[in-house]
C-alpha positions in Angstrom: 19.8 -5.5 36.5 17.6 -3.0 34.6 17.7 0.6 35.8 15.9 3.8 35.0 18.1 5.8 32.5 17.3 9.0 34.4 17.3 8.4 38.1 19.0 5.0 38.2 16.3 3.2 40.2 16.3 -0.6 39.7 13.3 -2.5 38.5 11.8 -4.5 41.4 8.4 -6.0 42.1 6.6 -2.7 42.8 8.6 -0.6 40.2 8.1 -1.4 36.5 10.3 0.3 33.9 9.0 1.2 30.5 11.1 1.3 27.3 11.5 4.4 25.2 9.0 3.7 22.4 11.1 5.4 19.7 14.4 3.6 20.1 13.8 0.8 22.7 17.3 1.4 24.0 16.6 2.7 27.5 13.9 2.4 30.2 12.3 4.8 32.5 10.3 4.5 35.8 8.1 7.5 35.1 7.1 10.1 32.5 8.9 12.7 34.6 12.2 10.8 34.3 11.7 10.4 30.6 11.2 14.1 30.1 14.2 15.0 32.4 16.4 12.6 30.4 15.3 13.8 27.0 18.1 16.4 26.4 20.8 13.7 26.9 19.0 11.0 25.1 17.5 12.9 22.1 20.5 12.5 19.7 21.0 8.8 20.4 17.3 8.2 20.3 16.8 9.8 16.9 19.7 7.9 15.4 18.5 4.5 16.7 14.9 5.3 15.7 16.1 6.0 12.1 18.0 2.7 12.1 15.0 0.8 13.2 12.8 2.4 10.6 15.4 1.5 7.9 15.5 -2.1 9.1 11.7 -2.3 8.7 11.7 -0.3 5.4 14.1 -2.7 3.7 12.4 -5.8 4.9 10.5 -7.7 2.1 6.7 -7.5 2.8 5.0 -10.9 2.6 2.6 -9.6 -0.1 1.8 -6.5 -2.2 -0.7 -3.9 -1.0 -3.3 -5.5 -3.3 -3.6 -8.6 -1.2 -5.7 -11.6 -2.4 -9.0 -11.8 -4.2 -11.6 -12.4 -1.5 -13.4 -15.0 -3.7 -10.6 -17.2 -5.2 -7.9 -16.3 -2.7 -5.3 -15.9 -5.4 -3.0 -12.8 -5.3 -4.5 -9.8 -7.1 -2.5 -8.3 -10.0 -0.8 -5.0 -9.6 -2.7 -3.9 -12.8 -5.9 -2.2 -11.5 -7.6 -3.0 -14.8 -7.5 -6.7 -13.9 -9.8 -6.3 -10.9 -13.2 -4.8 -10.2 -14.0 -2.5 -7.3 -17.4 -3.1 -5.6 -18.7 0.2 -4.1 -21.4 -1.7 -2.1 -18.8 -3.5 0.1 -15.5 -1.9 -1.0 -14.1 -5.3 -2.0 -11.7 -5.6 -4.9 -12.5 -8.8 -6.9 -10.3 -10.3 -9.6 -11.6 -10.3 -13.2 -11.5 -14.0 -13.3 -14.1 -14.4 -10.5 -16.1 -11.5 -12.0 -16.1 -13.3 -15.4 -17.3 -16.6 -13.9 -20.0 -14.8 -12.0 -21.2 -12.9 -15.1 -21.4 -16.2 -17.0 -23.5 -17.8 -14.3 -25.9 -14.8 -14.1 -26.4 -14.6 -17.9 -26.8 -18.4 -18.4 -29.2 -18.6 -15.4 -31.1 -15.3 -16.2 -30.3 -14.1 -12.7 -30.4 -10.7 -11.2 -26.9 -9.0 -11.2 -25.5 -9.1 -7.7 -22.3 -8.3 -6.0 -20.2 -11.4 -5.9 -19.1 -10.8 -2.3 -21.9 -9.1 -0.4 -24.7 -10.3 -2.8 -26.4 -6.9 -2.9 -28.1 -6.0 -6.2 -25.9 -4.1 -8.6 -26.8 -0.8 -10.0 -25.6 1.2 -13.0 -26.9 4.5 -11.7 -24.0 6.8 -10.7 -26.0 8.4 -7.9 -26.7 5.0 -6.3 -23.1 3.9 -6.7 -21.8 7.1 -5.0 -24.5 6.7 -2.2 -23.3 3.1 -1.6 -19.7 4.4 -1.5 -20.6 7.2 1.0 -22.2 4.6 3.3 -18.9 2.8 3.4 -17.0 6.0 4.0 -19.3 6.8 6.9 -18.5 3.3 8.3 -14.8 4.4 8.2 -13.9 1.9 5.5 -10.3 2.8 4.4 -10.7 1.5 0.9 -14.0 3.4 0.3 -12.5 6.6 1.8 -9.4 6.4 -0.4 -11.7 5.8 -3.4 -13.7 8.9 -2.5 -10.5 10.8 -2.4 -9.8 9.6 -6.0 -13.2 10.9 -7.1 -12.6 14.3 -5.5 -9.2 14.5 -7.1 -10.6 13.8 -10.5 -13.2 16.5 -10.0 -10.4 19.0 -9.3 -11.3 19.2 -5.6 -7.8 18.8 -4.2 -8.8 19.9 -0.7 -11.5 17.3 -0.6 -9.1 14.7 -1.9 -6.6 15.6 0.8 -9.1 15.2 3.6 -10.3 11.8 2.3 -6.8 10.5 1.8 -5.6 11.7 5.2 -8.5 9.9 6.8 -7.9 6.7 4.8 -4.1 6.9 5.6 -4.9 7.1 9.3 -7.0 4.0 8.8 -4.0 2.2 7.3 -4.7 2.4 3.6 -1.5 2.1 1.5 -3.0 3.6 -1.6 -4.0 6.7 0.4 -0.4 7.2 1.6 0.8 6.8 -2.0 -1.8 9.4 -3.2 -0.8 11.8 -0.5 2.8 11.5 -1.7 1.7 12.5 -5.1 -0.1 15.6 -3.7 3.1 16.7 -1.9 5.2 16.1 -5.0 2.9 18.0 -7.3 1.8 20.7 -4.8 -1.9 20.2 -5.5 -4.0 21.4 -2.5 -0.8 21.5 -0.4 2.7 23.1 -0.6 5.3 20.9 -2.2 7.2 19.1 0.5 9.8 16.4 -0.2 10.0 15.2 3.4 6.2 14.6 3.6 6.3 13.0 0.2 9.0 10.6 1.3 7.2 9.9 4.6 4.0 8.8 2.8 6.0 6.8 0.2 7.7 4.9 3.0 4.4 4.3 4.8 3.0 2.9 1.6 6.1 0.8 1.0 5.8 -0.8 4.5 2.4 -2.2 3.3 3.9 -3.6 0.1 3.1 -0.9 -2.4 5.6 -1.5 -5.3 5.0 1.8 -7.1 5.9 3.6 -3.8 9.1 1.4 -3.7 9.9 2.5 -7.2 9.4 6.2 -6.4 11.6 5.9 -3.3 14.3 4.3 -5.5 14.1 7.3 -7.8 14.4 9.7 -4.8 17.5 7.8 -3.5 19.1 7.9 -7.0 18.5 11.6 -7.2 20.4 12.0 -3.9 23.2 9.8 -5.1 22.4 6.8 -2.8 22.4 4.1 -5.4 22.8 1.2 -2.9 19.6 2.2 -1.2 17.8 2.7 -4.6 18.8 -0.8 -5.7 17.3 -2.3 -2.5 14.0 -0.5 -3.2 13.9 -1.7 -6.9 14.7 -5.3 -5.8 11.8 -5.3 -3.3 9.5 -3.8 -5.9 10.5 -6.3 -8.6 9.9 -9.2 -6.1 6.3 -8.1 -6.0 6.0 -8.3 -9.8 6.6 -4.5 -10.5 7.7 -4.1 -14.2 9.2 -0.6 -13.8 11.4 -1.7 -10.9 12.7 -4.7 -12.9 13.3 -2.5 -16.0 15.3 -0.1 -13.8 17.3 -3.0 -12.4 18.1 -4.2 -15.9 19.4 -0.7 -16.8 21.5 -0.7 -13.6 22.9 -4.2 -14.4 24.0 -3.0 -17.9 25.7 0.0 -16.3 27.4 -2.2 -13.7 25.5 -0.8 -10.8 23.6 -4.0 -10.1 25.3 -7.4 -9.7 24.4 -10.3 -12.0 23.2 -12.4 -9.0 20.9 -9.7 -7.7 19.4 -9.0 -11.2 18.9 -12.7 -11.9 17.2 -13.3 -8.5 15.0 -10.3 -9.0 14.1 -11.5 -12.5 13.0 -14.9 -11.2 11.1 -13.4 -8.3 9.3 -10.9 -10.6 8.2 -13.7 -12.9 7.1 -15.9 -10.0 5.0 -13.0 -8.6 3.3 -12.4 -12.0 2.6 -16.1 -12.5 1.0 -16.3 -9.0 -1.7 -13.9 -10.2 -2.7 -16.1 -13.2 -5.5 -18.6 -13.4 -7.6 -20.1 -16.3 -10.6 -17.9 -15.4 -8.4 -14.8 -15.3 -7.0 -15.7 -18.7 -10.5 -16.2 -20.1 -11.5 -12.8 -18.6 -8.9 -11.1 -20.7 -10.8 -12.1 -23.9 -14.5 -12.3 -22.9 -15.2 -10.2 -19.8 -16.0 -7.0 -21.7 -18.2 -9.0 -24.1 -20.1 -10.5 -21.2 -20.6 -7.0 -19.6 -22.1 -5.8 -22.9 -24.3 -8.9 -23.1 -25.6 -8.4 -19.6 -26.5 -4.8 -20.3 -28.4 -5.9 -23.3 -30.2 -8.5 -21.2 
């Protein structure tokens, strides 16, 4: 029979007990009982909450933070150069679909339009930023993170911090990763390793391989090689080259087992292969030429 951890009252029809939302180990009949029991429960709660966070942290995410191309539905590459960001709708479209659309527009003498939302495209920087601001005002996490990137490149670190904090609150993994870089470099904020690690972990939860890699580096620096290897394996499973290269070095040093390295090698290659298509391969050669041709047209 379930009882309140503070007063001991049992759960019956008219009394419902609620779990501690941090550790899920105990239940309470009221907020007052939870506050009264906090001094006795605090240590155990923190320990269990850390264990639960670790369990989630070292669980392999189903996909990387990039997700799938909204047009062809194939996984997007981790290489940002292999995709195009559309400021009008904040969609990231693979170069293969962009290539096919460009060919269609040039061959049919059509007006350039966004492949996703079909709005006319513009080359004017002011209109591009205006479109982006509209998405930011609509609380689009991708657009807000992108605006943070623009502010950072302008040297406006306070502006970048504000944008990335908003985007992180909206669940954007790239914003969490960018915030971790600010706290590591001390730009616009004081250097803070705890906050850096927190944002790296939040990004890692959403399948951000570079965040995994950086977490692995942090764990190595603190002498926790077993945890570092787990991060590198998860990163490699998403196709992250640096994570695989680090595992290779660890294998040569006897820090990574042959089985773990072989499995990571196969998974990394499978993840990379999943992002390939005939259109994407063609885009590697001809996309830039088509963009130049469209400008001339």
